[in-house]
N, CA, C and O atoms as a GROMACS GRO file, in nm:
protein
  468
    1MET      N    1   0.085  -0.117   0.000
    1MET     CA    2   0.000   0.000   0.000
    1MET      C    3   0.090   0.124   0.000
    1MET      O    4   0.187   0.132   0.076
    2VAL      N    5   0.058   0.219  -0.085
    2VAL     CA    6   0.133   0.344  -0.093
    2VAL      C    7   0.034   0.460  -0.097
    2VAL      O    8  -0.078   0.445  -0.145
    3PRO      N    9   0.074   0.576  -0.046
    3PRO     CA   10  -0.013   0.692  -0.059
    3PRO      C   11  -0.010   0.745  -0.202
    3PRO      O   12   0.098   0.764  -0.259
    4LEU      N   13  -0.127   0.767  -0.260
    4LEU     CA   14  -0.138   0.826  -0.393
    4LEU      C   15  -0.182   0.971  -0.373
    4LEU      O   16  -0.298   0.998  -0.344
    5LEU      N   17  -0.089   1.063  -0.390
    5LEU     CA   18  -0.116   1.203  -0.360
    5LEU      C   19  -0.144   1.283  -0.488
    5LEU      O   20  -0.084   1.260  -0.593
    6SER      N   21  -0.236   1.376  -0.475
    6SER     CA   22  -0.272   1.462  -0.587
    6SER      C   23  -0.157   1.560  -0.616
    6SER      O   24  -0.070   1.580  -0.531
    7PRO      N   25  -0.158   1.620  -0.735
    7PRO     CA   26  -0.057   1.722  -0.764
    7PRO      C   27  -0.061   1.838  -0.663
    7PRO      O   28   0.043   1.894  -0.629
    8GLN      N   29  -0.181   1.873  -0.616
    8GLN     CA   30  -0.194   1.980  -0.517
    8GLN      C   31  -0.126   1.941  -0.386
    8GLN      O   32  -0.058   2.022  -0.323
    9PHE      N   33  -0.145   1.816  -0.346
    9PHE     CA   34  -0.085   1.766  -0.222
    9PHE      C   35   0.068   1.770  -0.235
    9PHE      O   36   0.137   1.816  -0.144
   10ARG      N   37   0.118   1.723  -0.348
   10ARG     CA   38   0.262   1.725  -0.371
   10ARG      C   39   0.316   1.868  -0.368
   10ARG      O   40   0.422   1.893  -0.312
   11SER      N   41   0.242   1.961  -0.428
   11SER     CA   42   0.285   2.100  -0.433
   11SER      C   43   0.301   2.158  -0.293
   11SER      O   44   0.399   2.228  -0.265
   12VAL      N   45   0.207   2.130  -0.205
   12VAL     CA   46   0.216   2.180  -0.066
   12VAL      C   47   0.338   2.120   0.002
   12VAL      O   48   0.411   2.191   0.071
   13ILE      N   49   0.359   1.991  -0.016
   13ILE     CA   50   0.476   1.927   0.046
   13ILE      C   51   0.605   1.988  -0.009
   13ILE      O   52   0.696   2.018   0.068
   14ASP      N   53   0.612   2.006  -0.140
   14ASP     CA   54   0.733   2.063  -0.200
   14ASP      C   55   0.760   2.205  -0.152
   14ASP      O   56   0.876   2.243  -0.135
   15GLU      N   57   0.655   2.284  -0.129
   15GLU     CA   58   0.673   2.422  -0.081
   15GLU      C   59   0.724   2.426   0.063
   15GLU      O   60   0.816   2.502   0.094
   16VAL      N   61   0.666   2.345   0.149
   16VAL     CA   62   0.701   2.349   0.292
   16VAL      C   63   0.824   2.266   0.322
   16VAL      O   64   0.906   2.304   0.406
   17ALA      N   65   0.838   2.154   0.255
   17ALA     CA   66   0.946   2.060   0.286
   17ALA      C   67   1.044   2.050   0.170
   17ALA      O   68   1.082   1.940   0.130
   18ALA      N   69   1.084   2.163   0.118
   18ALA     CA   70   1.170   2.166  -0.001
   18ALA      C   71   1.301   2.089   0.020
   18ALA      O   72   1.355   2.033  -0.076
   19ASP      N   73   1.351   2.087   0.142
   19ASP     CA   74   1.478   2.020   0.168
   19ASP      C   75   1.459   1.878   0.220
   19ASP      O   76   1.556   1.814   0.262
   20ALA      N   77   1.336   1.827   0.216
   20ALA     CA   78   1.309   1.691   0.264
   20ALA      C   79   1.373   1.588   0.172
   20ALA      O   80   1.392   1.612   0.053
   21ASP      N   81   1.405   1.476   0.230
   21ASP     CA   82   1.466   1.367   0.155
   21ASP      C   83   1.354   1.282   0.095
   21ASP      O   84   1.335   1.166   0.133
   22VAL      N   85   1.281   1.342   0.001
   22VAL     CA   86   1.169   1.272  -0.063
   22VAL      C   87   1.186   1.276  -0.213
   22VAL      O   88   1.222   1.380  -0.270
   23GLN      N   89   1.160   1.164  -0.277
   23GLN     CA   90   1.159   1.156  -0.422
   23GLN      C   91   1.016   1.124  -0.463
   23GLN      O   92   0.939   1.070  -0.383
   24TRP      N   93   0.980   1.157  -0.584
   24TRP     CA   94   0.843   1.138  -0.630
   24TRP      C   95   0.836   1.040  -0.744
   24TRP      O   96   0.915   1.047  -0.839
   25VAL      N   97   0.741   0.948  -0.736
   25VAL     CA   98   0.716   0.850  -0.841
   25VAL      C   99   0.580   0.885  -0.902
   25VAL      O  100   0.480   0.892  -0.832
   26TYR      N  101   0.579   0.906  -1.033
   26TYR     CA  102   0.456   0.940  -1.102
   26TYR      C  103   0.367   0.817  -1.115
   26TYR      O  104   0.415   0.706  -1.135
   27SER      N  105   0.236   0.840  -1.103
   27SER     CA  106   0.139   0.732  -1.118
   27SER      C  107   0.012   0.788  -1.181
   27SER      O  108  -0.013   0.908  -1.177
   28THR      N  109  -0.066   0.700  -1.239
   28THR     CA  110  -0.195   0.737  -1.293
   28THR      C  111  -0.302   0.655  -1.223
   28THR      O  112  -0.290   0.532  -1.213
   29LEU      N  113  -0.404   0.721  -1.173
   29LEU     CA  114  -0.516   0.655  -1.108
   29LEU      C  115  -0.630   0.647  -1.208
   29LEU      O  116  -0.683   0.749  -1.252
   30ASN      N  117  -0.668   0.525  -1.245
   30ASN     CA  118  -0.776   0.503  -1.341
   30ASN      C  119  -0.905   0.472  -1.266
   30ASN      O  120  -0.904   0.396  -1.170
   31ASP      N  121  -1.015   0.532  -1.312
   31ASP     CA  122  -1.144   0.504  -1.248
   31ASP      C  123  -1.228   0.410  -1.334
   31ASP      O  124  -1.193   0.381  -1.448
   32ALA      N  125  -1.338   0.364  -1.278
   32ALA     CA  126  -1.424   0.266  -1.345
   32ALA      C  127  -1.488   0.322  -1.472
   32ALA      O  128  -1.525   0.246  -1.562
   33ALA      N  129  -1.502   0.453  -1.480
   33ALA     CA  130  -1.565   0.515  -1.597
   33ALA      C  131  -1.467   0.538  -1.712
   33ALA      O  132  -1.504   0.590  -1.817
   34GLY      N  133  -1.343   0.498  -1.692
   34GLY     CA  134  -1.244   0.514  -1.798
   34GLY      C  135  -1.162   0.641  -1.788
   34GLY      O  136  -1.077   0.666  -1.873
   35GLY      N  137  -1.187   0.719  -1.686
   35GLY     CA  138  -1.108   0.841  -1.666
   35GLY      C  139  -0.979   0.811  -1.592
   35GLY      O  140  -0.961   0.702  -1.537
   36SER      N  141  -0.890   0.907  -1.590
   36SER     CA  142  -0.765   0.891  -1.517
   36SER      C  143  -0.724   1.023  -1.455
   36SER      O  144  -0.758   1.131  -1.504
   37GLU      N  145  -0.651   1.012  -1.347
   37GLU     CA  146  -0.602   1.131  -1.276
   37GLU      C  147  -0.455   1.111  -1.242
   37GLU      O  148  -0.412   1.000  -1.211
   38GLU      N  149  -0.380   1.220  -1.247
   38GLU     CA  150  -0.239   1.219  -1.211
   38GLU      C  151  -0.226   1.203  -1.060
   38GLU      O  152  -0.298   1.267  -0.984
   39ARG      N  153  -0.135   1.118  -1.017
   39ARG     CA  154  -0.105   1.098  -0.875
   39ARG      C  155   0.045   1.088  -0.857
   39ARG      O  156   0.119   1.058  -0.950
   40TRP      N  157   0.089   1.114  -0.734
   40TRP     CA  158   0.230   1.108  -0.699
   40TRP      C  159   0.249   1.022  -0.575
   40TRP      O  160   0.173   1.034  -0.478
   41ILE      N  161   0.349   0.936  -0.578
   41ILE     CA  162   0.382   0.849  -0.466
   41ILE      C  163   0.513   0.899  -0.405
   41ILE      O  164   0.615   0.904  -0.473
   42PRO      N  165   0.511   0.938  -0.276
   42PRO     CA  166   0.636   0.980  -0.213
   42PRO      C  167   0.724   0.858  -0.184
   42PRO      O  168   0.676   0.754  -0.137
   43HIS      N  169   0.851   0.873  -0.211
   43HIS     CA  170   0.948   0.766  -0.186
   43HIS      C  171   1.062   0.826  -0.103
   43HIS      O  172   1.116   0.931  -0.137
   44PHE      N  173   1.097   0.758   0.004
   44PHE     CA  174   1.205   0.802   0.092
   44PHE      C  175   1.320   0.704   0.078
   44PHE      O  176   1.315   0.595   0.134
   45PRO      N  177   1.425   0.743   0.004
   45PRO     CA  178   1.533   0.649  -0.028
   45PRO      C  179   1.620   0.611   0.090
   45PRO      O  180   1.691   0.510   0.086
   46HIS      N  181   1.616   0.692   0.196
   46HIS     CA  182   1.700   0.664   0.312
   46HIS      C  183   1.612   0.653   0.436
   46HIS      O  184   1.529   0.740   0.464
   47GLU      N  185   1.632   0.546   0.511
   47GLU     CA  186   1.559   0.530   0.637
   47GLU      C  187   1.612   0.630   0.738
   47GLU      O  188   1.733   0.642   0.757
   48ARG      N  189   1.521   0.700   0.803
   48ARG     CA  190   1.561   0.799   0.903
   48ARG      C  191   1.549   0.740   1.042
   48ARG      O  192   1.454   0.668   1.072
   49ASP      N  193   1.645   0.770   1.125
   49ASP     CA  194   1.644   0.728   1.265
   49ASP      C  195   1.564   0.832   1.343
   49ASP      O  196   1.618   0.934   1.386
   50ILE      N  197   1.434   0.806   1.362
   50ILE     CA  198   1.347   0.904   1.428
   50ILE      C  199   1.278   0.850   1.552
   50ILE      O  200   1.206   0.923   1.621
   51LEU      N  201   1.298   0.721   1.581
   51LEU     CA  202   1.228   0.661   1.694
   51LEU      C  203   1.302   0.680   1.825
   51LEU      O  204   1.425   0.684   1.828
   52ASP      N  205   1.226   0.692   1.933
   52ASP     CA  206   1.281   0.687   2.068
   52ASP      C  207   1.301   0.539   2.096
   52ASP      O  208   1.206   0.467   2.125
   53ILE      N  209   1.424   0.495   2.089
   53ILE     CA  210   1.458   0.352   2.096
   53ILE      C  211   1.410   0.290   2.226
   53ILE      O  212   1.358   0.178   2.226
   54GLU      N  213   1.426   0.360   2.337
   54GLU     CA  214   1.391   0.303   2.467
   54GLU      C  215   1.240   0.302   2.493
   54GLU      O  216   1.193   0.217   2.568
   55ARG      N  217   1.165   0.394   2.434
   55ARG     CA  218   1.021   0.402   2.459
   55ARG      C  219   0.937   0.327   2.355
   55ARG      O  220   0.816   0.312   2.372
   56THR      N  221   1.001   0.282   2.249
   56THR     CA  222   0.931   0.207   2.145
   56THR      C  223   0.925   0.060   2.186
   56THR      O  224   1.023   0.004   2.234
   57ASP      N  225   0.809  -0.002   2.166
   57ASP     CA  226   0.794  -0.146   2.190
   57ASP      C  227   0.830  -0.220   2.062
   57ASP      O  228   0.775  -0.193   1.956
   58TRP      N  229   0.924  -0.313   2.075
   58TRP     CA  230   0.976  -0.385   1.960
   58TRP      C  231   0.922  -0.527   1.956
   58TRP      O  232   0.912  -0.593   2.060
   59GLY      N  233   0.888  -0.574   1.838
   59GLY     CA  234   0.838  -0.710   1.821
   59GLY      C  235   0.952  -0.808   1.801
   59GLY      O  236   1.067  -0.767   1.786
   60PRO      N  237   0.921  -0.937   1.802
   60PRO     CA  238   1.024  -1.039   1.785
   60PRO      C  239   1.097  -1.030   1.651
   60PRO      O  240   1.210  -1.078   1.638
   61SER      N  241   1.033  -0.969   1.552
   61SER     CA  242   1.097  -0.954   1.420
   61SER      C  243   1.197  -0.840   1.418
   61SER      O  244   1.272  -0.824   1.321
   62GLY      N  245   1.198  -0.760   1.524
   62GLY     CA  246   1.286  -0.644   1.527
   62GLY      C  247   1.220  -0.517   1.478
   62GLY      O  248   1.282  -0.411   1.479
   63LEU      N  249   1.094  -0.526   1.435
   63LEU     CA  250   1.019  -0.409   1.390
   63LEU      C  251   0.941  -0.350   1.507
   63LEU      O  252   0.900  -0.423   1.597
   64PRO      N  253   0.922  -0.218   1.505
   64PRO     CA  254   0.845  -0.157   1.613
   64PRO      C  255   0.697  -0.195   1.607
   64PRO      O  256   0.636  -0.193   1.500
   65ILE      N  257   0.641  -0.230   1.722
   65ILE     CA  258   0.499  -0.263   1.730
   65ILE      C  259   0.422  -0.137   1.770
   65ILE      O  260   0.325  -0.098   1.704
   66ARG      N  261   0.464  -0.075   1.876
   66ARG     CA  262   0.406   0.051   1.924
   66ARG      C  263   0.523   0.149   1.932
   66ARG      O  264   0.606   0.144   2.023
   67TRP      N  265   0.527   0.239   1.832
   67TRP     CA  266   0.644   0.325   1.822
   67TRP      C  267   0.618   0.462   1.883
   67TRP      O  268   0.505   0.508   1.894
   68GLU      N  269   0.728   0.525   1.922
   68GLU     CA  270   0.724   0.659   1.977
   68GLU      C  271   0.839   0.738   1.915
   68GLU      O  272   0.951   0.689   1.905
   69LEU      N  273   0.809   0.860   1.874
   69LEU     CA  274   0.910   0.944   1.810
   69LEU      C  275   1.000   1.011   1.913
   69LEU      O  276   0.958   1.038   2.025
   70SER      N  277   1.122   1.037   1.873
   70SER     CA  278   1.217   1.111   1.956
   70SER      C  279   1.210   1.258   1.916
   70SER      O  280   1.236   1.290   1.800
   71PRO      N  281   1.176   1.348   2.009
   71PRO     CA  282   1.168   1.491   1.973
   71PRO      C  283   1.298   1.546   1.914
   71PRO      O  284   1.294   1.628   1.822
   72GLU      N  285   1.410   1.503   1.966
   72GLU     CA  286   1.538   1.551   1.916
   72GLU      C  287   1.563   1.504   1.773
   72GLU      O  288   1.616   1.579   1.690
   73LYS      N  289   1.525   1.380   1.743
   73LYS     CA  290   1.552   1.323   1.612
   73LYS      C  291   1.459   1.377   1.503
   73LYS      O  292   1.498   1.381   1.387
   74VAL      N  293   1.338   1.418   1.539
   74VAL     CA  294   1.244   1.468   1.438
   74VAL      C  295   1.240   1.621   1.431
   74VAL      O  296   1.162   1.677   1.355
   75ALA      N  297   1.324   1.688   1.509
   75ALA     CA  298   1.320   1.834   1.517
   75ALA      C  299   1.336   1.902   1.381
   75ALA      O  300   1.278   2.008   1.359
   76THR      N  301   1.412   1.843   1.290
   76THR     CA  302   1.435   1.905   1.160
   76THR      C  303   1.370   1.826   1.045
   76THR      O  304   1.401   1.850   0.929
   77VAL      N  305   1.282   1.734   1.078
   77VAL     CA  306   1.218   1.650   0.978
   77VAL      C  307   1.079   1.703   0.946
   77VAL      O  308   0.994   1.711   1.034
   78ALA      N  309   1.056   1.740   0.820
   78ALA     CA  310   0.925   1.790   0.778
   78ALA      C  311   0.832   1.676   0.738
   78ALA      O  312   0.713   1.678   0.768
   79ILE      N  313   0.887   1.577   0.669
   79ILE     CA  314   0.807   1.463   0.624
   79ILE      C  315   0.897   1.341   0.610
   79ILE      O  316   1.010   1.351   0.564
   80THR      N  317   0.845   1.227   0.651
   80THR     CA  318   0.916   1.101   0.637
   80THR      C  319   0.816   0.988   0.653
   80THR      O  320   0.696   1.011   0.669
   81ALA      N  321   0.866   0.868   0.649
   81ALA     CA  322   0.783   0.749   0.671
   81ALA      C  323   0.870   0.642   0.733
   81ALA      O  324   0.991   0.637   0.709
   82LEU      N  325   0.808   0.556   0.812
   82LEU     CA  326   0.879   0.440   0.863
   82LEU      C  327   0.864   0.329   0.760
   82LEU      O  328   0.754   0.309   0.708
   83PRO      N  329   0.970   0.256   0.731
   83PRO     CA  330   0.964   0.155   0.626
   83PRO      C  331   0.853   0.052   0.645
   83PRO      O  332   0.795   0.005   0.547
   84GLN      N  333   0.822   0.017   0.767
   84GLN     CA  334   0.722  -0.086   0.793
   84GLN      C  335   0.580  -0.030   0.805
   84GLN      O  336   0.486  -0.107   0.823
   85MET      N  337   0.562   0.100   0.795
   85MET     CA  338   0.431   0.162   0.806
   85MET      C  339   0.381   0.198   0.667
   85MET      O  340   0.382   0.315   0.628
   86TYR      N  341   0.338   0.099   0.593
   86TYR     CA  342   0.299   0.117   0.454
   86TYR      C  343   0.179   0.210   0.442
   86TYR      O  344   0.076   0.191   0.506
   87GLY      N  345   0.195   0.312   0.357
   87GLY     CA  346   0.085   0.403   0.330
   87GLY      C  347   0.071   0.517   0.428
   87GLY      O  348  -0.015   0.603   0.410
   88GLU      N  349   0.154   0.520   0.532
   88GLU     CA  350   0.145   0.626   0.632
   88GLU      C  351   0.263   0.720   0.622
   88GLU      O  352   0.377   0.678   0.599
   89LEU      N  353   0.235   0.848   0.639
   89LEU     CA  354   0.340   0.949   0.637
   89LEU      C  355   0.347   1.016   0.775
   89LEU      O  356   0.246   1.026   0.845
   90ILE      N  357   0.464   1.060   0.811
   90ILE     CA  358   0.485   1.136   0.934
   90ILE      C  359   0.522   1.277   0.891
   90ILE      O  360   0.623   1.297   0.823
   91VAL      N  361   0.441   1.375   0.931
   91VAL     CA  362   0.466   1.514   0.894
   91VAL      C  363   0.475   1.600   1.020
   91VAL      O  364   0.415   1.568   1.123
   92ASN      N  365   0.551   1.709   1.011
   92ASN     CA  366   0.560   1.798   1.126
   92ASN      C  367   0.441   1.894   1.130
   92ASN      O  368   0.359   1.897   1.038
   93ALA      N  369   0.433   1.973   1.236
   93ALA     CA  370   0.319   2.063   1.256
   93ALA      C  371   0.309   2.168   1.146
   93ALA      O  372   0.198   2.201   1.103
   94GLU      N  373   0.421   2.219   1.099
   94GLU     CA  374   0.419   2.321   0.993
   94GLU      C  375   0.357   2.266   0.865
   94GLU      O  376   0.274   2.332   0.802
   95LEU      N  377   0.397   2.146   0.827
   95LEU     CA  378   0.343   2.085   0.706
   95LEU      C  379   0.196   2.048   0.725
   95LEU      O  380   0.116   2.065   0.632
   96MET      N  381   0.158   2.000   0.842
   96MET     CA  382   0.018   1.967   0.867
   96MET      C  383  -0.069   2.092   0.858
   96MET      O  384  -0.180   2.086   0.806
   97THR      N  385  -0.020   2.203   0.909
   97THR     CA  386  -0.093   2.330   0.899
   97THR      C  387  -0.109   2.371   0.754
   97THR      O  388  -0.217   2.413   0.713
   98ALA      N  389  -0.003   2.359   0.675
   98ALA     CA  390  -0.009   2.396   0.533
   98ALA      C  391  -0.108   2.308   0.457
   98ALA      O  392  -0.179   2.357   0.370
   99ILE      N  393  -0.112   2.180   0.490
   99ILE     CA  394  -0.207   2.088   0.427
   99ILE      C  395  -0.350   2.129   0.460
   99ILE      O  396  -0.437   2.128   0.374
  100THR      N  397  -0.372   2.164   0.586
  100THR     CA  398  -0.506   2.205   0.631
  100THR      C  399  -0.547   2.337   0.566
  100THR      O  400  -0.660   2.350   0.518
  101VAL      N  401  -0.457   2.435   0.564
  101VAL     CA  402  -0.485   2.566   0.505
  101VAL      C  403  -0.514   2.553   0.356
  101VAL      O  404  -0.598   2.625   0.302
  102ALA      N  405  -0.446   2.460   0.289
  102ALA     CA  406  -0.469   2.440   0.146
  102ALA      C  407  -0.603   2.371   0.118
  102ALA      O  408  -0.645   2.361   0.003
  103GLY      N  409  -0.669   2.325   0.222
  103GLY     CA  410  -0.800   2.262   0.206
  103GLY      C  411  -0.794   2.122   0.147
  103GLY      O  412  -0.891   2.075   0.088
  104LEU      N  413  -0.679   2.056   0.162
  104LEU     CA  414  -0.666   1.921   0.108
  104LEU      C  415  -0.747   1.822   0.190
  104LEU      O  416  -0.757   1.835   0.312
  105THR      N  417  -0.804   1.724   0.124
  105THR     CA  418  -0.887   1.624   0.191
  105THR      C  419  -0.847   1.484   0.146
  105THR      O  420  -0.756   1.467   0.065
  106GLY      N  421  -0.915   1.386   0.201
  106GLY     CA  422  -0.890   1.248   0.159
  106GLY      C  423  -0.782   1.179   0.240
  106GLY      O  424  -0.722   1.083   0.194
  107PHE      N  425  -0.758   1.226   0.361
  107PHE     CA  426  -0.658   1.164   0.447
  107PHE      C  427  -0.708   1.168   0.591
  107PHE      O  428  -0.799   1.244   0.625
  108ALA      N  429  -0.649   1.086   0.673
  108ALA     CA  430  -0.678   1.086   0.817
  108ALA      C  431  -0.549   1.122   0.889
  108ALA      O  432  -0.442   1.071   0.856
  109ALA      N  433  -0.559   1.209   0.987
  109ALA     CA  434  -0.441   1.252   1.062
  109ALA      C  435  -0.460   1.224   1.210
  109ALA      O  436  -0.568   1.245   1.264
  110THR      N  437  -0.355   1.176   1.273
  110THR     CA  438  -0.355   1.157   1.418
  110THR      C  439  -0.223   1.213   1.471
  110THR      O  440  -0.125   1.225   1.398
  111THR      N  441  -0.223   1.246   1.597
  111THR     CA  442  -0.101   1.295   1.662
  111THR      C  443  -0.013   1.176   1.700
  111THR      O  444  -0.060   1.082   1.763
  112ALA      N  445   0.112   1.180   1.661
  112ALA     CA  446   0.205   1.072   1.689
  112ALA      C  447   0.248   1.076   1.836
  112ALA      O  448   0.252   1.183   1.898
  113ARG      N  449   0.280   0.960   1.888
  113ARG     CA  450   0.335   0.953   2.024
  113ARG      C  451   0.476   1.011   2.019
  113ARG      O  452   0.555   0.978   1.930
  114MET      N  453   0.505   1.097   2.115
  114MET     CA  454   0.635   1.163   2.119
  114MET      C  455   0.693   1.149   2.258
  114MET      O  456   0.628   1.179   2.358
  115GLY      N  457   0.818   1.103   2.263
  115GLY     CA  458   0.886   1.092   2.391
  115GLY      C  459   0.913   1.228   2.452
  115GLY      O  460   0.893   1.331   2.387
  116PRO      N  461   0.959   1.229   2.577
  116PRO     CA  462   0.987   1.358   2.642
  116PRO      C  463   1.107   1.425   2.572
  116PRO      O  464   1.202   1.360   2.529
  117GLY      N  465   1.098   1.556   2.563
  117GLY     CA  466   1.201   1.630   2.491
  117GLY      C  467   1.288   1.710   2.572
  117GLY      O  468   1.378   1.776   2.519
   0.00000   0.00000   0.00000
């Protein structure tokens, strides 16, 4: 599962997170009526160390089960994703505000667990 973002969504991300380590993969979303729409898939080529290692619960596979972010590690991160969290993005407050102000819809947002800073 991957997020399929509209050109408008990508534009907001590019404006706010211009220095983010994100690459874009072009995609076309086809509908049942034969129409198609341009979509963009964010790709993060490098895994970022953003978890609070001691406060995250780890599963037997070595992947986080219940993760918690480290405030120090995410302080300069505008957008990223955890490799095992398919389809989910982690964005900072500035980018979330820009997304909201732009009136973008079609997503669900929750506040991430954050360790003490």
